[in-house]
C-alpha positions, -999 to +999 in steps of 0.1 A: -117-543+018-118-506+022-152-489+021-154-451+018-184-428+014-164-403-006-131-411-022-104-393-042-075-405-063-051-396-034-071-418-010-070-447-034-033-443-039-028-442-002-046-475+004-028-491-026+005-481-010-006-495+024-016-528+008+018-531-009+034-529+026+013-556+041+025-592+042+001-617+029-023-591+013-026-598-024-059-583-033-081-553-023-116-542-030-120-504-028-156-494-025-171-459-025-203-442-034-194-405-041-165-391-061-141-403-088-109-421-081-097-425-117-085-458-132-076-489-112-038-494-106-022-515-134-011-545-113-047-558-113-047-565-075-073-538-068-110-541-077-128-508-078-165-507-069-176-471-076-210-455-076-224-470-108-212-506-101-222-503-064-258-492-074-261-522-098-248-546-071-273-532-046-302-537-070-290-571-082-288-582-046-325-573-040-316-544-016-339-518-032-359-514+000-328-511+021-315-484-003-347-464-001-346-465+037-310-452+037-317-423+014-350-412+029 
């Protein structure tokens, strides 16, 4: 898993390249809350969790109080 606060397409491509070079690594979650990284790589081994999906996951997990504390 790679968690970034701000991410760019170049950063995503860098981490996808690193994953390809690692033995035994077949799947990656790339998580960020600011920016746009474009579409997920075609091989389907990378799950993107960007700002919208991350916000839904935070609320679905009952972390609204935690989120309010982080942004205030």
